[in-house]
DSSP file (Angstrom, degrees, kcal/mol; ACC not computed):
  #  RESIDUE AA STRUCTURE BP1 BP2  ACC     N-H-->O    O-->H-N    N-H-->O    O-->H-N    TCO  KAPPA ALPHA  PHI   PSI    X-CA   Y-CA   Z-CA
    1    1 A M              0   0    0      0, 0.0     2,-0.3     0, 0.0     0, 0.0   0.000 360.0 360.0 360.0 141.5   20.7  142.3   32.4
    2    2 A K        +     0   0    0      2,-0.0     2,-0.3     0, 0.0     0, 0.0  -0.726 360.0 168.6 -95.4 147.0   17.0  143.1   32.4
    3    3 A T        -     0   0    0     -2,-0.3     2,-0.4     2,-0.0     0, 0.0  -0.967  28.8-126.7-149.8 163.3   15.3  144.3   35.6
    4    4 A T        -     0   0    0     -2,-0.3     2,-0.4     2,-0.0    -2,-0.0  -0.949  27.2-180.0-116.8 135.3   11.9  145.8   36.6
    5    5 A M        -     0   0    0     -2,-0.4     2,-0.7     2,-0.0    -2,-0.0  -0.982  27.0-133.4-134.1 145.5   11.7  149.0   38.6
    6    6 A D        +     0   0    0     -2,-0.4     2,-0.4     0, 0.0    -2,-0.0  -0.897  33.2 179.5 -95.9 118.2    8.8  151.0   40.0
    7    7 A I        -     0   0    0     -2,-0.7     5,-0.1     2,-0.0    -2,-0.0  -0.957  37.3 -98.6-122.1 137.6    9.5  154.7   39.1
    8    8 A D     >  -     0   0    0     -2,-0.4     4,-2.5     1,-0.1     3,-0.2  -0.267  34.4-125.8 -51.4 134.9    7.2  157.6   40.0
    9    9 A D  H  > S+     0   0    0      1,-0.2     4,-2.5     2,-0.2     5,-0.2   0.891 108.1  48.5 -54.3 -46.6    5.2  158.5   36.9
   10   10 A S  H  > S+     0   0    0      1,-0.2     4,-2.2     2,-0.2    -1,-0.2   0.872 111.9  49.9 -66.1 -35.5    6.2  162.2   36.8
   11   11 A L  H  > S+     0   0    0     -3,-0.2     4,-2.5     2,-0.2    -1,-0.2   0.911 111.2  49.1 -67.2 -42.0    9.9  161.3   37.1
   12   12 A L  H  X S+     0   0    0     -4,-2.5     4,-2.6     2,-0.2    -2,-0.2   0.909 111.0  49.6 -64.3 -42.4    9.6  158.7   34.3
   13   13 A I  H  X S+     0   0    0     -4,-2.5     4,-2.2    -5,-0.2    -1,-0.2   0.926 112.9  47.0 -61.9 -45.2    7.9  161.2   32.0
   14   14 A A  H  X S+     0   0    0     -4,-2.2     4,-2.4     2,-0.2    -2,-0.2   0.891 112.2  50.4 -64.1 -39.6   10.6  163.8   32.8
   15   15 A A  H  X S+     0   0    0     -4,-2.5     4,-2.5     2,-0.2    -2,-0.2   0.908 110.8  48.4 -66.5 -41.9   13.4  161.3   32.2
   16   16 A K  H  X S+     0   0    0     -4,-2.6     4,-2.3     2,-0.2    -1,-0.2   0.903 112.2  49.4 -64.6 -39.7   11.9  160.2   28.9
   17   17 A A  H  X S+     0   0    0     -4,-2.2     4,-2.5    -5,-0.2    -2,-0.2   0.907 111.5  48.8 -65.0 -41.3   11.6  163.8   27.8
   18   18 A A  H  X S+     0   0    0     -4,-2.4     4,-2.2     2,-0.2    -2,-0.2   0.897 110.6  51.0 -65.2 -40.0   15.2  164.5   28.8
   19   19 A A  H  <>S+     0   0    0     -4,-2.5     5,-2.7     2,-0.2     4,-0.4   0.922 111.3  48.1 -62.9 -43.5   16.4  161.5   26.9
   20   20 A L  H ><5S+     0   0    0     -4,-2.3     3,-1.0     1,-0.2    -2,-0.2   0.923 111.6  49.5 -62.3 -44.5   14.5  162.6   23.8
   21   21 A K  H 3<5S+     0   0    0     -4,-2.5    -1,-0.2     1,-0.3    -2,-0.2   0.859 114.3  45.3 -62.7 -36.3   15.9  166.1   24.1
   22   22 A R  T 3<5S-     0   0    0     -4,-2.2    -1,-0.3    -5,-0.2    -2,-0.2   0.420 111.3-122.7 -87.5   0.8   19.4  164.7   24.5
   23   23 A R  T < 5S+     0   0    0     -3,-1.0     2,-0.2    -4,-0.4    -3,-0.2   0.919  75.3 107.1  57.0  47.4   18.9  162.3   21.6
   24   24 A T  S   <S-     0   0    0     -5,-2.7     2,-0.3    -6,-0.1    -1,-0.2  -0.707  70.2 -91.9-136.2-172.1   19.7  159.3   23.7
   25   25 A T     >  -     0   0    0     58,-0.3     4,-2.0    -2,-0.2     5,-0.1  -0.711  23.7-121.4-107.3 159.2   17.8  156.4   25.3
   26   26 A L  H  > S+     0   0    0     -2,-0.3     4,-2.7     1,-0.2     5,-0.2   0.900 115.8  56.6 -60.7 -41.0   16.2  156.1   28.7
   27   27 A K  H  > S+     0   0    0      1,-0.2     4,-2.7     2,-0.2     5,-0.2   0.928 106.6  48.2 -56.3 -47.6   18.4  153.1   29.3
   28   28 A A  H  > S+     0   0    0      1,-0.2     4,-2.4     2,-0.2    -1,-0.2   0.884 112.0  49.9 -63.0 -39.0   21.6  155.1   28.6
   29   29 A M  H  X S+     0   0    0     -4,-2.0     4,-2.6     2,-0.2    -2,-0.2   0.922 111.9  47.0 -65.9 -43.7   20.4  157.9   30.9
   30   30 A V  H  X S+     0   0    0     -4,-2.7     4,-2.6     2,-0.2     5,-0.2   0.929 113.2  48.7 -64.6 -44.4   19.7  155.4   33.8
   31   31 A E  H  X S+     0   0    0     -4,-2.7     4,-2.5    -5,-0.2    -1,-0.2   0.921 112.6  48.6 -60.2 -43.7   23.0  153.7   33.3
   32   32 A H  H  X S+     0   0    0     -4,-2.4     4,-2.3    -5,-0.2    -2,-0.2   0.920 112.0  48.7 -62.9 -44.2   24.8  157.0   33.3
   33   33 A A  H  X S+     0   0    0     -4,-2.6     4,-2.1     2,-0.2    -2,-0.2   0.907 111.5  49.6 -63.8 -41.8   23.0  158.2   36.4
   34   34 A L  H  X S+     0   0    0     -4,-2.6     4,-2.3     2,-0.2     5,-0.2   0.917 109.9  50.5 -63.6 -43.0   23.8  154.9   38.2
   35   35 A R  H  X S+     0   0    0     -4,-2.5     4,-2.8     1,-0.2    -2,-0.2   0.919 110.1  51.1 -60.8 -42.7   27.5  155.1   37.3
   36   36 A R  H  < S+     0   0    0     -4,-2.3    -1,-0.2     1,-0.2    -2,-0.2   0.891 112.6  45.9 -60.9 -39.9   27.6  158.7   38.6
   37   37 A E  H  < S+     0   0    0     -4,-2.1    -1,-0.2     1,-0.2    -2,-0.2   0.838 117.3  42.6 -73.7 -33.1   26.0  157.6   41.9
   38   38 A I  H  < S+     0   0    0     -4,-2.3    -2,-0.2    -5,-0.2    -1,-0.2   0.872  98.7  81.4 -81.1 -38.4   28.2  154.6   42.4
   39   39 A E  S  < S-     0   0    0     -4,-2.8     3,-0.1    -5,-0.2     4,-0.0  -0.481  92.1-108.3 -70.7 133.7   31.5  156.2   41.3
   40   40 A P    >   -     0   0    0      0, 0.0     3,-2.0     0, 0.0    -1,-0.1  -0.305  43.8 -91.8 -60.6 146.6   33.2  158.2   44.1
   41   41 A V  T 3  S+     0   0    0      1,-0.3     3,-0.1    -4,-0.1    14,-0.1  -0.369 111.5  10.3 -60.9 132.0   33.1  162.0   43.5
   42   42 A G  T 3  S+     0   0    0     12,-0.5    -1,-0.3     1,-0.3     2,-0.2   0.527  88.7 154.7  76.8   6.1   36.1  163.2   41.7
   43   43 A A    <   +     0   0    0     -3,-2.0     2,-0.3    11,-0.1    -1,-0.3  -0.479  17.1 179.2 -69.2 133.3   37.3  159.7   40.9
   44   44 A T        -     0   0    0     -2,-0.2     2,-0.8    -3,-0.1     3,-0.1  -0.973  31.7-125.4-133.3 151.0   39.5  159.6   37.8
   45   45 A D    >   -     0   0    0     -2,-0.3     3,-1.8     1,-0.2     5,-0.2  -0.850  17.4-159.3 -94.5 108.6   41.2  156.8   36.1
   46   46 A S  T 3  S+     0   0    0     -2,-0.8    -1,-0.2     1,-0.3     0, 0.0   0.737  91.2  55.5 -64.7 -21.6   44.8  157.8   35.8
   47   47 A D  T 3  S+     0   0    0     -3,-0.1    -1,-0.3     2,-0.0     2,-0.1   0.584  87.9 105.5 -83.0  -9.6   45.4  155.4   33.0
   48   48 A S    <   -     0   0    0     -3,-1.8    -4,-0.0     1,-0.1     0, 0.0  -0.423  60.1-154.9 -76.0 143.6   42.6  156.9   31.0
   49   49 A Q        +     0   0    0     -2,-0.1    -1,-0.1     2,-0.0    -3,-0.1   0.223  51.1 137.0 -95.1  12.4   43.4  159.2   28.0
   50   50 A C        -     0   0    0     -5,-0.2    -2,-0.0     1,-0.1    24,-0.0  -0.252  48.4-151.6 -64.4 145.9   40.0  160.8   28.5
   51   51 A C  S    S+     0   0    0     23,-0.1    12,-2.6    11,-0.0     2,-0.3   0.340  70.1  58.8-102.2   6.2   39.9  164.6   28.2
   52   52 A Y  E     -A   62   0A   0     10,-0.3     2,-0.3    14,-0.0    10,-0.2  -0.916  56.3-160.7-134.6 161.5   37.0  165.3   30.5
   53   53 A E  E     -A   61   0A   0      8,-2.7     8,-2.6    -2,-0.3     2,-0.5  -0.846  22.1-123.1-128.4 167.8   35.9  164.7   34.1
   54   54 A V  E     -A   60   0A   0     -2,-0.3   -12,-0.5   -11,-0.3   -11,-0.1  -0.967  23.9-139.6-117.7 129.0   32.4  164.8   35.7
   55   55 A N    >   -     0   0    0      4,-2.5     3,-2.2    -2,-0.5   -13,-0.0  -0.127  38.3 -86.0 -79.1-178.7   31.7  167.1   38.6
   56   56 A E  T 3  S+     0   0    0      1,-0.3    -1,-0.1     2,-0.1   -15,-0.0   0.673 129.2  53.9 -64.3 -17.5   29.7  166.3   41.7
   57   57 A R  T 3  S-     0   0    0      2,-0.2    -1,-0.3     0, 0.0   -21,-0.0   0.361 120.7-106.9 -96.1   4.1   26.5  167.2   39.9
   58   58 A G  S <  S+     0   0    0     -3,-2.2    -2,-0.1     1,-0.3   -22,-0.1   0.623  73.5 139.8  83.8  12.6   27.2  164.9   37.0
   59   59 A M        -     0   0    0      1,-0.0    -4,-2.5     0, 0.0    -1,-0.3  -0.784  49.0-129.7 -93.4 128.9   28.1  167.6   34.5
   60   60 A P  E     +A   54   0A   0      0, 0.0     2,-0.3     0, 0.0    -6,-0.2  -0.475  30.3 174.1 -75.6 147.1   31.0  166.9   32.2
   61   61 A Y  E     -A   53   0A   0     -8,-2.6    -8,-2.7    -2,-0.2     2,-0.1  -0.988  36.1 -95.9-148.4 152.5   33.8  169.5   31.9
   62   62 A L  E     -A   52   0A   0     -2,-0.3   -10,-0.3   -10,-0.2     2,-0.1  -0.417  41.8-112.3 -69.6 139.9   37.2  169.5   30.1
   63   63 A K    >   -     0   0    0    -12,-2.6     3,-0.9    -2,-0.1     2,-0.3  -0.467  34.1-117.7 -67.1 140.9   40.2  168.7   32.2
   64   64 A S  T 3  S+     0   0    0      1,-0.2    -1,-0.1    -2,-0.1    -3,-0.0  -0.616  92.7  12.2 -81.5 141.7   42.4  171.7   32.6
   65   65 A G  T 3  S+     0   0    0     -2,-0.3    -1,-0.2     1,-0.1    -2,-0.0   0.708  76.4 139.0  70.6  20.3   45.9  171.4   31.2
   66   66 A S    <   -     0   0    0     -3,-0.9    -2,-0.1   -15,-0.1    -1,-0.1   0.815  50.2-149.5 -67.0 -25.6   45.2  168.2   29.2
   67   67 A G        +     0   0    0      1,-0.2    -1,-0.1     0, 0.0    -3,-0.0   0.420  58.6 109.7  77.1  -4.5   47.2  169.8   26.4
   68   68 A K        -     0   0    0    -17,-0.1    -1,-0.2     3,-0.0     2,-0.2  -0.873  68.9-125.0-108.0 137.9   45.2  168.0   23.8
   69   69 A P        -     0   0    0      0, 0.0     2,-0.6     0, 0.0   -18,-0.0  -0.518  29.6-115.4 -72.6 147.9   42.8  169.8   21.4
   70   70 A V        -     0   0    0     -2,-0.2     2,-0.2     4,-0.0     3,-0.0  -0.756  38.2-168.3 -86.2 123.1   39.3  168.4   21.4
   71   71 A T     >  -     0   0    0     -2,-0.6     4,-2.0     1,-0.1     5,-0.1  -0.688  35.4-113.5-109.6 162.8   38.4  166.9   18.0
   72   72 A S  H  > S+     0   0    0     -2,-0.2     4,-2.8     1,-0.2     5,-0.2   0.888 118.3  57.4 -58.2 -39.7   35.2  165.8   16.5
   73   73 A A  H  > S+     0   0    0      1,-0.2     4,-2.3     2,-0.2    -1,-0.2   0.891 105.2  50.5 -60.8 -39.7   36.5  162.2   16.6
   74   74 A M  H  > S+     0   0    0      2,-0.2     4,-2.3     1,-0.2    -1,-0.2   0.921 111.0  48.7 -63.5 -43.9   37.0  162.5   20.3
   75   75 A V  H  X S+     0   0    0     -4,-2.0     4,-2.4     1,-0.2    -2,-0.2   0.928 112.1  47.9 -61.6 -46.4   33.5  163.7   20.8
   76   76 A Y  H  X S+     0   0    0     -4,-2.8     4,-2.3     1,-0.2    -1,-0.2   0.881 110.1  52.9 -64.5 -38.0   32.0  160.9   18.6
   77   77 A D  H  X S+     0   0    0     -4,-2.3     4,-2.2    -5,-0.2    -1,-0.2   0.919 110.2  47.8 -61.7 -43.0   34.1  158.3   20.5
   78   78 A L  H  X S+     0   0    0     -4,-2.3     4,-1.9     1,-0.2    -2,-0.2   0.894 110.5  52.0 -64.8 -39.5   32.8  159.6   23.9
   79   79 A M  H  X>S+     0   0    0     -4,-2.4     5,-2.8     1,-0.2     4,-0.7   0.899 109.1  50.2 -63.7 -39.3   29.2  159.5   22.5
   80   80 A D  H ><5S+     0   0    0     -4,-2.3     3,-0.7     1,-0.2    -2,-0.2   0.905 109.0  51.8 -63.3 -41.9   29.7  155.9   21.4
   81   81 A E  H 3<5S+     0   0    0     -4,-2.2    -1,-0.2     1,-0.2    -2,-0.2   0.872 112.4  45.6 -61.8 -37.4   31.0  155.0   24.8
   82   82 A E  H 3<5S-     0   0    0     -4,-1.9    -1,-0.2    -5,-0.1    -2,-0.2   0.542 113.5-118.5 -83.6  -8.2   27.9  156.5   26.4
   83   83 A G  T <<5       0   0    0     -4,-0.7   -58,-0.3    -3,-0.7    -3,-0.2   0.789 360.0 360.0  76.1  27.2   25.6  154.8   23.9
   84   84 A I      <       0   0    0     -5,-2.8    -4,-0.2    -6,-0.2    -5,-0.1   0.432 360.0 360.0 -90.3 360.0   24.4  158.2   22.6
């Protein structure tokens, strides 16, 4: 869905720069930030086979004791899911 938002100029410039640095899009960053804000802190999907969680600051980290090695394929799959 398309929408229009008024965003402070300096915030938008910083967000675009961060998106460029992370090699992603502004859209992907906004969607990710909104999901982080809407999703309860520490919420995990017990049915998920995902090997990472996101902390209260929105930073991803590997789950402890997942028992699975992290492979390039897993990383690429996560990047595809995030639209990176």
